[in-house]
C-alpha positions as CSV (number, residue, x, y, z in Angstrom):
1,M,75.1,46.8,59.9
2,L,77.0,49.7,59.3
3,R,75.4,52.5,57.3
4,W,77.8,54.6,55.8
5,K,77.0,57.9,55.0
6,P,78.4,59.8,51.9
7,L,81.0,63.0,52.5
8,P,80.7,65.7,50.0
9,A,84.3,66.1,48.4
10,R,85.8,68.0,45.7
11,L,88.6,67.1,43.6
12,F,91.2,69.4,42.6
13,I,94.1,68.6,40.1
14,V,97.3,71.0,40.8
15,D,100.8,70.8,40.4
16,D,103.4,70.9,43.4
17,L,103.5,74.5,43.7
18,Q,99.6,74.8,44.0
19,A,99.3,71.8,46.3
20,R,102.0,73.7,48.6
21,R,100.0,76.9,48.7
22,M,97.1,75.1,49.5
23,S,98.5,73.2,52.3
24,A,100.1,76.3,53.6
25,A,96.7,78.0,53.5
26,E,95.0,75.0,55.2
27,N,97.7,74.4,58.3
28,L,97.5,78.0,59.1
29,Q,93.8,77.8,59.5
30,R,94.0,75.2,62.7
31,E,92.9,76.3,65.8
32,D,95.9,74.3,67.9
33,L,99.0,76.2,66.3
34,S,101.4,78.1,68.7
35,A,102.9,81.4,67.9
36,I,105.9,79.9,66.4
37,E,103.9,77.7,64.3
38,T,101.6,80.6,63.2
39,I,104.5,82.8,62.0
40,D,106.5,79.8,60.2
41,G,102.7,79.3,58.2
42,I,102.8,82.8,57.3
43,A,106.3,82.6,56.0
44,D,105.6,79.5,54.2
45,I,102.6,81.3,52.4
46,V,104.5,84.2,51.4
47,D,107.3,82.2,50.0
48,A,105.3,79.6,48.0
49,E,103.8,82.9,46.2
50,L,107.0,84.1,45.4
51,I,109.2,81.1,44.9
52,E,108.9,81.3,41.2
53,D,110.4,84.5,41.0
54,I,114.3,84.4,39.8
55,E,115.3,87.4,41.9
56,Y,113.4,86.2,45.2
57,L,114.7,82.8,44.9
58,P,118.6,83.5,45.7
59,M,117.5,85.5,49.0
60,G,118.1,82.4,51.3
61,E,117.9,78.8,51.8
62,R,114.9,78.3,53.7
63,P,111.6,79.9,53.4
64,A,111.6,82.1,56.4
65,E,115.3,83.3,55.4
66,R,114.1,84.3,52.3
67,V,111.2,86.2,53.3
68,K,113.1,87.9,56.1
69,A,115.7,89.0,53.3
70,L,112.8,90.5,51.1
71,L,110.8,92.1,53.7
72,G,113.9,93.4,55.3
73,S,115.0,95.3,51.9
74,L,111.4,96.4,51.7
75,D,111.3,97.9,55.3
76,S,114.7,99.5,54.6
77,I,113.7,101.1,51.3
78,R,110.6,102.6,52.6
79,S,112.3,103.9,55.7
80,S,114.7,105.6,53.4
81,Q,111.9,107.3,51.3
82,E,109.9,108.3,54.5
83,R,113.1,110.1,55.7
84,G,113.7,111.7,52.4
85,S,117.2,109.9,51.9
86,E,118.7,109.3,48.5
87,V,117.6,105.6,47.2
88,S,119.4,103.7,44.4
89,T,117.8,102.8,41.1
90,Q,118.3,99.2,41.8
91,S,116.4,99.5,45.2
92,K,113.7,101.4,43.6
93,A,113.3,98.7,41.2
94,L,113.2,95.8,43.7
95,F,110.8,98.0,45.8
96,H,108.2,98.8,42.9
97,K,108.5,95.0,41.9
98,F,107.8,93.5,45.3
99,M,105.9,95.8,47.2
100,E,102.3,95.6,45.8
101,Q,102.6,91.8,45.7
102,V,103.7,91.6,49.0
103,E,101.0,93.6,50.3
104,Q,98.4,91.7,48.6
105,I,100.0,88.3,49.8
106,F,99.3,89.6,53.3
107,K,95.9,91.1,52.8
108,N,94.8,87.7,51.6
109,L,96.1,85.6,54.5
110,P,93.3,83.8,56.8
111,K,93.8,86.5,59.0
112,P,95.0,89.5,57.2
113,L,98.2,91.0,58.6
114,E,100.3,94.2,57.8
115,W,103.8,93.3,56.4
116,R,105.8,95.4,58.4
117,S,104.5,94.5,61.8
118,F,104.9,90.9,60.6
119,F,108.7,91.7,59.9
120,N,109.5,93.6,63.1
121,N,107.3,91.8,65.6
122,D,106.7,88.3,64.7
123,L,109.5,87.2,62.3
124,P,112.0,87.6,64.9
125,L,110.4,84.9,67.1
126,L,111.1,82.5,64.4
127,M,114.6,83.8,63.3
128,D,116.5,85.1,66.5
129,F,114.9,83.0,69.1
130,C,117.3,79.8,70.0
131,E,115.7,76.2,68.7
132,E,115.1,75.0,72.4
133,V,112.9,78.0,72.8
134,Q,111.2,77.5,69.9
135,E,110.6,73.8,70.7
136,V,109.0,74.5,74.2
137,S,106.9,76.9,72.6
138,I,105.5,74.8,70.0
139,L,105.0,71.8,72.4
140,H,103.0,74.0,74.9
141,H,101.4,76.1,72.5
142,L,102.7,79.1,73.6
143,N,101.4,82.9,72.2
144,K,104.0,85.2,71.1
145,S,104.0,87.3,74.5
146,Q,104.6,84.0,76.4
147,T,107.4,82.9,74.1
148,R,109.1,86.4,74.1
149,A,109.2,86.0,78.0
150,L,110.6,82.8,77.8
151,A,113.3,83.5,75.6
152,K,114.1,86.5,78.2
153,L,114.1,83.8,80.7
154,K,116.4,81.6,78.9
155,E,118.7,84.4,78.3
156,T,118.7,85.6,81.9
157,S,119.0,82.0,83.7
158,E,119.6,78.8,82.2
159,D,118.6,77.2,85.3
160,E,115.5,78.9,86.0
161,F,114.6,78.0,82.3
162,Q,115.2,74.4,82.4
163,R,113.4,74.6,86.1
164,I,109.9,75.7,84.4
165,V,110.3,73.7,81.1
166,T,111.2,70.4,82.6
167,P,107.7,68.5,83.4
168,V,107.4,67.2,87.2
169,C,107.0,63.7,86.0
170,S,110.5,63.6,84.4
171,F,111.8,64.0,87.8
172,E,109.5,61.3,89.4
173,H,110.2,58.8,86.4
174,S,114.0,59.5,87.0
175,T,114.0,59.0,90.7
176,G,111.2,56.8,91.6
177,R,110.0,59.5,94.4
178,Q,107.0,61.5,94.5
179,D,107.3,63.2,97.7
180,E,110.6,64.9,96.8
181,T,111.3,68.0,94.3
182,P,114.8,68.6,92.7
183,A,116.9,71.4,94.4
184,L,115.7,74.7,92.9
185,S,117.8,77.4,92.0
186,G,114.9,80.1,92.2
187,V,115.2,83.1,94.1
188,D,112.4,82.6,96.6
189,Q,109.8,79.9,97.7
190,V,106.8,81.5,95.5
191,D,108.6,80.2,92.4
192,H,108.8,76.7,93.8
193,D,105.2,76.5,93.1
194,F,105.7,77.2,89.2
195,H,107.6,73.9,89.3
196,K,104.1,71.8,89.6
197,I,102.3,74.1,86.8
198,N,102.4,73.6,83.0
199,I,104.4,76.3,81.3
200,S,101.2,77.1,79.1
201,D,99.2,78.0,82.2
202,L,101.9,81.0,83.0
203,S,101.2,84.2,81.7
204,A,104.0,86.1,79.9
205,R,103.8,88.6,83.3
206,E,104.6,85.6,85.5
207,I,107.1,84.3,83.1
208,E,108.9,87.7,83.1
209,E,108.6,87.9,87.0
210,I,110.5,84.4,87.3
211,A,113.0,86.2,84.7
212,D,113.3,89.5,86.7
213,K,114.0,87.7,90.0
214,A,116.5,85.4,88.5
215,A,118.6,88.3,87.0
216,K,118.2,90.1,90.8
217,K,119.6,86.8,91.8
218,E,122.6,86.6,89.5
219,A,123.3,90.3,89.8
220,L,123.6,90.1,93.7
221,I,125.8,86.8,93.2
222,E,128.2,88.9,90.9
223,R,128.3,92.1,93.1
224,N,129.2,90.0,96.2
225,R,131.9,88.1,93.9
226,P,135.3,89.1,95.5
227,R,137.5,90.5,93.1
228,R,141.3,89.2,93.1
229,S,144.0,91.9,92.2
230,Q,146.4,90.2,90.2
231,S,149.9,91.6,88.9
232,L,149.3,93.5,85.6
233,S,151.4,93.4,82.7
234,L,153.1,96.6,81.5
235,E,150.7,97.5,78.6
236,A,147.8,96.9,80.8
237,K,149.2,99.4,83.4
238,I,150.0,102.0,81.0
239,L,146.4,101.8,79.3
240,L,144.7,101.8,82.7
241,I,146.6,104.9,83.9
242,N,145.9,106.7,80.8
243,R,142.4,106.0,80.8
244,L,142.4,108.0,84.3
245,G,143.8,110.8,82.6
246,I,147.3,110.9,84.2
247,P,150.1,112.5,82.1
248,V,152.6,110.7,80.0
249,D,155.4,111.9,82.1
250,R,153.7,110.9,85.4
251,I,153.2,107.4,83.8
252,A,156.6,107.0,82.8
253,A,158.0,108.1,86.6
254,R,155.4,105.9,88.1
255,L,156.2,102.7,86.2
256,K,160.0,103.9,85.8
257,V,159.9,103.2,82.0
258,N,161.0,106.0,79.2
259,R,158.4,108.6,78.1
260,K,158.4,107.1,74.3
261,T,157.2,103.8,76.0
262,A,154.5,105.1,78.1
263,Y,153.2,107.3,75.1
264,N,153.3,104.3,72.6
265,Y,151.1,102.2,74.9
266,S,149.1,104.8,76.3
267,D,145.8,104.1,73.8
268,N,147.0,100.7,73.0
269,P,144.2,100.2,70.2
270,R,145.3,96.5,70.2
271,L,144.8,95.5,73.7
272,V,141.2,97.5,73.4
273,Q,140.4,95.9,70.4
274,S,141.1,92.5,71.6
275,I,138.8,93.3,74.7
276,R,136.1,94.5,72.6
277,D,136.1,91.4,70.4
278,L,135.8,89.3,73.6
279,L,133.1,91.3,74.7
280,D,131.1,91.1,71.6
281,R,131.3,87.5,71.6
282,G,129.3,87.3,74.8
283,V,132.4,86.6,77.1
284,S,131.9,88.5,80.5
285,V,133.8,91.0,82.1
286,P,135.7,88.7,84.8
287,E,136.6,86.4,82.0
288,V,137.6,89.0,79.5
289,A,139.8,90.2,82.6
290,K,141.6,87.1,83.3
291,K,142.1,86.3,79.4
292,Q,143.8,89.7,78.8
293,G,145.3,90.2,82.4
294,C,143.6,93.5,82.9
295,P,141.7,94.8,86.1
296,E,137.6,94.3,85.7
297,P,137.4,98.1,85.9
298,L,139.4,98.6,83.0
299,V,137.2,96.1,81.0
300,W,134.2,97.8,82.4
301,S,135.5,101.2,81.0
302,I,135.8,99.8,77.5
303,A,132.2,97.6,77.8
304,L,130.6,100.8,78.9
305,E,131.8,102.9,76.0
306,G,129.2,105.2,74.5
307,K,126.6,104.7,77.0
308,S,125.1,107.5,79.1
309,D,125.5,107.8,83.0
310,R,121.8,106.3,83.4
311,E,122.6,103.4,81.0
312,R,126.0,102.9,82.8
313,F,123.7,102.5,86.2
314,E,121.3,100.0,84.7
315,S,124.2,98.0,83.1
316,L,125.9,97.4,86.4
317,N,122.2,96.5,88.1
318,W,122.5,99.8,90.1
319,G,119.5,101.7,91.0
320,L,119.8,105.5,90.9
321,R,118.6,106.6,94.2
322,T,118.0,110.3,95.1
323,W,118.4,109.8,98.9
324,D,121.4,109.9,100.9
325,Y,121.0,106.6,103.3
326,W,123.7,103.9,102.4
327,Y,124.6,100.6,103.8
328,F,128.4,100.5,104.0
329,N,128.0,96.7,104.2
330,D,126.3,96.4,101.0
331,V,129.6,97.2,98.7
332,D,129.8,96.0,95.2
333,K,132.8,93.8,95.5
334,R,133.7,94.5,91.7
335,F,135.2,97.7,92.4
336,G,137.9,98.3,94.8
337,D,139.9,95.8,96.7
338,D,139.1,94.4,100.3
339,W,140.2,97.1,102.4
340,P,139.2,98.6,105.9
341,G,136.5,101.2,105.7
342,R,135.9,100.4,102.2
343,I,133.2,102.8,100.8
344,P,130.3,101.5,98.4
345,A,131.0,102.1,94.6
346,Q,127.4,103.0,94.3
347,L,127.8,105.9,96.7
348,V,130.8,107.0,94.6
349,A,129.0,106.5,91.3
350,H,126.0,108.7,92.8
351,T,128.3,111.3,93.6
352,L,129.9,111.5,90.1
353,F,126.4,111.5,88.6
354,Y,125.0,114.7,90.5
355,F,128.3,116.7,90.8
356,T,130.3,115.7,87.7
357,R,130.3,115.3,83.7
358,E,132.2,112.6,81.7
359,G,135.7,113.7,81.3
360,D,136.1,115.3,84.2
361,L,138.7,115.1,86.8
362,V,138.2,113.5,90.2
363,F,141.1,113.8,92.8
364,D,141.2,111.0,95.5
365,P,143.6,112.0,98.2
366,M,143.5,109.1,100.2
367,A,142.3,106.0,97.7
368,G,142.8,103.1,100.0
369,G,141.2,100.2,98.2
370,G,140.9,102.1,94.9
371,V,137.1,102.4,95.0
372,V,137.1,105.9,93.5
373,P,139.3,105.2,90.5
374,D,137.6,101.8,89.8
375,T,134.4,103.6,89.5
376,C,135.7,106.6,87.8
377,L,136.9,104.1,84.9
378,A,133.3,102.7,84.6
379,F,131.8,106.1,84.7
380,N,134.4,107.7,82.3
381,R,135.7,110.3,84.6
382,K,139.6,110.8,84.9
383,C,141.1,110.2,88.5
384,W,144.1,111.0,90.3
385,S,144.5,109.1,93.3
386,F,146.9,108.6,96.2
387,D,147.7,106.6,99.1
388,I,150.6,105.8,101.7
389,V,150.5,102.3,100.6
390,D,152.3,101.8,97.8
391,R,151.1,98.7,95.4
392,P,152.7,99.4,91.8
393,E,152.1,95.8,90.7
394,T,148.3,95.7,91.3
395,R,147.6,99.5,91.8
396,P,149.7,101.4,89.7
397,E,146.9,104.1,89.3
398,I,147.4,105.0,92.9
399,E,150.3,106.9,93.3
400,D,152.6,107.0,96.5
401,F,152.0,110.2,98.7
402,R,152.2,110.8,102.3
403,W,150.1,114.1,103.6
404,T,151.4,116.2,106.4
405,P,148.7,117.6,108.4
406,Q,151.0,120.8,108.9
407,D,151.3,121.4,105.2
408,L,148.9,120.2,102.7
409,L,151.1,120.3,99.8
410,W,149.7,119.9,96.1
411,P,151.2,116.6,95.2
412,V,151.6,116.9,91.2
413,K,153.2,119.8,89.6
414,G,151.4,122.0,86.9
415,K,148.3,124.1,86.9
416,E,145.5,121.5,86.4
417,K,143.0,121.4,89.1
418,P,140.6,118.5,89.6
419,D,137.0,119.1,88.9
420,L,135.6,117.3,91.9
421,I,137.5,116.2,95.2
422,L,136.4,113.2,97.1
423,A,137.8,113.3,100.5
424,Y,137.0,110.7,103.1
425,V,138.9,110.1,106.4
426,A,139.1,107.2,108.8
427,G,136.8,107.4,111.8
428,G,134.9,110.1,113.5
429,N,134.0,113.8,112.2
430,P,134.7,114.5,108.7
431,R,137.6,116.9,108.4
432,R,137.0,120.2,106.1
433,T,138.4,119.5,102.5
434,Q,141.5,122.1,102.5
435,L,142.7,121.2,98.9
436,R,141.5,123.8,96.2
437,G,139.3,122.3,93.7
438,K,136.0,123.2,91.8
439,R,134.2,121.4,93.8
440,A,134.6,119.5,97.1
441,I,132.9,116.7,99.0
442,S,134.3,115.3,102.4
443,G,132.6,112.4,104.2
444,W,133.8,109.4,106.2
445,K,135.3,106.2,105.8
446,L,133.9,103.8,108.4
447,G,137.1,101.9,110.3
448,N,137.2,99.0,111.9
């Protein structure tokens, strides 16, 4: 015979809103909550406390949206006040109405929390991370650091993300084989072992290491992807040459158009804005170049606008090195054509970093495959370049000119002289640069 023991219980008669508040607070005290569930629970408590206010209710459709909108307004107003900036009367009224109430709500949470910290550090996990990352975080009870690292991994490499979030049993069930694992896209054998580990057993640092290795692999693949030079439209040619600092009269002569046409298309705000819009939508540089009929370095010059030289190195996945040892076979194929004696764009970029400033004029008397003008575009330097091989359809910025060893005449008219001369010659010893510029660097081009 079973003997039942009575359990103590308390009966509360509450309305729907009170029931919601109690349920939200109770859920938040569960011990097995993931970071996403905890943040969602806090947002639910805050929303339940404020939902009856007619000024708060229209701030969003979902609880988290309303909480984000309110806390964002309060954070912006407080920041303006701390800077001593002028705050509107309406903003002051909103601040005084909600600030004390919000601070009290966060103080009374099961685990008290500072509301600005919640807004800046926690709420973005719920609002900004994609649904798939959130679902994995909840399923595996990940903490905030793990969830952030997982979001970084998904942004870096979808293949690596799917590999570590897909259980091994799924593969065994679908194939009926236990002695094989699916082909991995990881960057080394160490990552192969992570396939057998529950993601919750990986620390945030380990997940970030996978993301970093995947990013390096993707960067290496991108650097080694051959760039195909294509015939350019007239407006792309004019914009390209203008961005390299070549005067309008020389643009007109080079492209055999009248000076007015060269002038009208020199800045080309329509084309530039079209490129910016595509980049803002997350379209890759190669795809933008293909869609707009522009060379990739021209797109890079727009993508990197406003960045410092150091930031440009980072965006291009190049390390800023202080030594002068270079692998000439390790060229970045995004810059310059496939050309005998091709020099690394990284070498040119370092030269620009140490010997020039943005807007300086660089002179390349033997341009070859065009690595120097391409790199100058990416680093916001002007560049005049010349070569005996004339390619007006694919390389309109490299002007046709043949140097004679008896008399090195200046190839353009006018008094403007370059800030830096990069003179690389084929094979043997470097020849002394005889052109007159503010700075001159001579070097080798390694021939076949």
